[in-house]
N, C-alpha and C positions, 0 to 999 in steps of 0.2 A: 138186812135190815136191822133195824138197833138191836131188835130182842133177839139176834139170832147171832150178834157179837159178843164176844166175850168181854170187849171194852162197851158195850153198850152202844157203840159207834157206826154210825151207818159207813157199809162200806162198798164201793164199786171199783171193781178191776175191768181193763181193758188191754187186749193184746192187739197189737196191730201186726199184721202178717202181710199186708200188701209190699210190695219191690220197690223202697223208694229212689230214686235215681239222685237226690240232691242230700243236704245235710242234716241228720238230725238233731235238734235243736230243745234246749231249755230257757225261757226267759221270763222276766217280771216283767208286765209290760203298763201301761195308764192308759185308758181311753174314755175320754171324756169325763174324768177324774176319778174313775175306778180302777183299782188295782187289779189285775189279774195274772196267774199263773198259766202261760203258754208253751206248752209241750207239742212239739210239729215235727217240720218239714222246712227248712231256709225260711225260720222264724215265723210260717202261717201255721194255725192253730190244728191240731188233730185232737187235741185235749186239752179242758182250760178247767180252772176252778178261780172264783171271784172272790172280792173280799168278803162279800155276804155269804160265802159258803156254797154256792150254788157250781155243780161238777156238771161236765158235758162230755161226752164220748161219742164218736162217728164209728160207721161201719157200713164198707159196700155191701149192698142187697141185693144184686143183681140186676139182668136185664127185664125192664117192664114192658107192658102194652098198656094203648089207651094214647087219650091225644095229650099230646104235650104244650101248655100254655106259655105265656111268654118268659122266657129264664128268667129265674130266681136266683138266689142267695146259692153259692156251692156249699160243702160242708164245711169249709174253714170260714167263709163270712160266716154262715149261721152259728157257729162258736162263738167267734169274735162279739157277735151283737148281743148273744147271751150273755157274756161273760162282760161285757160292758153297761148293757140295760138292764138285767133281771136280778130282781131281789130272791125270787123262790123257786123252786122245779115247775113247778105247776105253773107259773107265766111262761119259763125256757120253754116246757114241752107244749104249749099250745103254740108259742111262736114258732117253731119246726113243724108241728101240724099244719099249721098256717101257709106254710113255704110252700109245703106239698101240693094244697088245694089250689094254691092260687098258679102253681105251674113251676113244676119241676124237671130235670133232665130226665136222658130216656132212660136211665138206670134208677134202680133202688136207693132208698138212705135209710140206715139204721141207725138211730140215736138213742142214748140213754141220758136222763137228766135227771140229776137227784139235788137233797142238799140236805141236812142232819135228820131232817124227820120223815122226809116223802122221795118215792123215785117213780120214773115214769117213763116205759118204753114207747119212742116212737116210731111208727115205719112210714115212709112217704114217697110217693113217684112218682110220675106225670098228671098233676091234675088230681091225686090223692094223697089223704094224710090223716094217719089214724093214732091214737095217744090213749094209752091204757095205766093207769096206777096198779103199781106191782102189788099185789095182795099178800106173794108169799114170803116167808123166810128167806128161800132162795131161790134166786132166778136168773134162770140161763139160757143166752141166746147166740147162735150162730149168725151165719152169712143166708139166713131165710127169713122170709114172712112168716107172722104168725099172726098177725091180727085180719081179723075176718074183712074192714072193708079195703085192705091192701091183697091178702094172699092168693084171692081170686088171679090176680094180673100180672103175679109174676111169672117168667116164662123160663124160669131153672126148671130142667126136666126131672121125673121122679126121681131119679136115682140120686143127684142131687138133694136133693130134698129130703130123703129117706137118710143119706149121709149124715148130713146136717143134724136130722132129729136125734140120731145114734151117739153122735159127738155130743151133744148135749145134756143125754141118758148118762153116757160116760162120766161124764164131767162133775152133774151133781152126784154120782157116786163117789167121785174120788173126793170131793168137795167133804162128802159125809166123813169120807176116812180120817180124814185130815183134820177133824177138827177135835179139840178138848175141852172135855167135860160138856158134849153135846152143843159146844159154842164154836165159832168160826173166828179164828185168829187174823192177824194179818202174815204170820210166816206160814200157816196152813193153804189160804189162799195163794201164797207165793210161790207155793210147794207145789200147788197144783196147775199153776201158769206154766209150770216148766215141762208137762208132759208130753209127750211127743210119741209119733207113732202115727198105724193109718187112722184107728179110732179115737185119737186125739184131738181137741181142737185146738190146742195151743202146738206147735211144729215149732223143729228147729229154724224153720224158715221167720219167726216171727222177729218182728224186727228193733220195737220196740213197745214196752208194759207199762202201764199205770197202775197204781192201787192208791184211790181216794179214801182218806178216813177222815170224818166229819166232827164238827164239834159244834152245838147247839150254843153252846155258851158265847165264845170267842169265835166266832170263826175265821176271821181274817185274821187274826193271829197265831193259834195253834190249830186249825185247820192243817191239814197234813197231805201231801203225795209221796209216795214212796214210787219212786222213779227209776226205771231199768231203760236208759237210754243205747240199745243195741238188743243184738238177738239175747235173753237174757239167761240162757245158759252158759254164757262168756261176760256176764257183767253184773254189777252189785244194784238191788235197789236200795236206792240211796232216801234214806227218809229228809224229805223235804216240808219244811212249813211253810202257811201263808206270811209269818213275819218274816222270811227272807229280805231282804233287800235287794239283791239280787245274784244269780248264778255267776259260777265263775267264767272267765273267757273261753275255756277250754269248752265246757256246757254249751255255752252261747255258741260258738262257731262249727261246732260238729265234731272237734276233734277227741272228745271222752268218747263219742261213738265209734269212732273211727278205730279206735283199739278194740272192740269188741267185733267189728265188722274183721279187723285184720285176724283174730283168732278165731272167729268163727271161719276164714276160709280156710287157715293154717289147721286145723283141728274136723272140723266137719262134725260131726255126730259124736265125738270123744270127747266124752264131757270130764274127763280127769280129774279137772281142778274144780269142778262144782262144790264137792265137799267142803272145801278153803272158802270157797266164794258165800255159802250157804252158812258156815261157823262165824264169818264177819258180820254179814247179816243180822244174825240172831242178838249179836252183842249190839249193833248198831240200833235196833228195832227195842231193844230193852232199855239200850243208854237214852233213846230219844221219848220213849214212854216215861221216865224216870224224871228228864229235862222237863217235859210236858207238866207235870202233875206242878212241879217247883213254879213254872210258868203260871199258871193257873192259880196257883198262890200269891202270885205276887199282881197276878192281873187282878183279883177279887178284893185287893189291899188297894188298889187305884195304881200300882206302880206300872202301866203299861211298858214304858220304857224300857224297866230293869227286866223284863218279862221279855221284850223283845230283844235284847242285848243277850241275853241265855238263850235262847233259840237258835240265834244267831249264829252265837261261838260253837253251839253244838252241831250245827250243822258245818261249821267249817272244820271241825276236829272230825267228823264224820269223813268229809270230802277228804281229808289227807289220808285217813287210814286206808280209806278205798282206792284211791289215786295208787297208794303206796302198793297195796295189794296186787292191783290190775298190771301196773308198771311189770313188777316182780314175775306176775303169772307170764304177762308177752315175753318177759326176756329169756323166762324158762322154754316154753315152747316154739321160741328162735323168730318170735317175731320183734316188728318193731316199735318200742315202749313208745312211742310217739310217731306214729302213720300219719301221711297228709289225709285232708279231708276227705270224707268217700264219695266216689263218683259214682256213676253207673260199671264203672270197670271192677264194683267190687261186688255188684248185682249180677252182672253177667253169667259167671259159672251157676250162680243160686237159680235164676231164672231158666238157664239151659238145662238144669236138673231138673225142675219139676215142669217144664214142658217137653222133655224127654219121657216122665213120668206117666202126663197126661197122654201123650200118643201110645205108651204101652197098653194104657188101661183100655185106650178106644179101642187097639187092635184085640186086645181079649172078647173086651164085650163084642165084637162082629163077628170073632170066631163063635161066640158062645151063641147070639142069634143065628148063626147061619145051620148052626147043629140042628 
């Protein structure tokens, strides 16, 4: 929330650890005359932020019981609709809730919808939908239902439910550790997103992450998304202002993310290059904050085009520095610095690893139950 952020701006971060078979992409879209930033798979939205400063993230909520109504929008279509049609978080959250009540698929959906001043958690299932305005300074949610109107209908087993609550508690602890002067920073939130291990909510299989930083005064210009296209231990969170005209071609066609996938497949949980990535990120975050302040001065003076040019030039400079670093790391690691667009061939070893671990856990639980 703004009151707990060092910059006084709302922060919303989402890591997506679902295994994707397509291309991870970022683009600037215009739908019904509204500009919005689209981060997702093959051009479809998994994260979105529009020119009014409304951002939406989605998460899988597990299997659900209950009657399924007429199929409504999927997560991609909901984010696209919110990004193109809503001007505040409350309206966007209500739209998601109503989609659930009108009839959702058999699984649950978890959403965060936020703007510069308010944030909402929304949970939906087949014929269910609940929303809650976030009251706390810091709010964390994993892949399990929390709201009374949906939680009783989830089909997640008790051990998974407990595991998710433990992960949330651990995340809150780590977020507190990474605060500066009692306040959350972009750098501290990003550091937390790179945690890995059994007790951690963000593991080494995460495929993408976005940290939105909102601006109440000029949301469509200096509102920002720090974007990690690819496993975040192997790529840079790139500061991206809403003023951006368009993403570079390799971020739109999936090649940028493919480099991070190649590193993940080569290095696994070996994060030897992460200190260099984090050092560059700290530099980029500081430079962007300075550029944003200059842009705000220009905007307040009525020089919108000058502000937009400054922010676009800053992004271009940061993109170039990040690309140079990541290409160099790929070459040092023995990877192709320009790998092909990722396909399921990148995913299969990761998926197999997770499947094997799940089978081992089930085997151990069976042994325990038989004692």
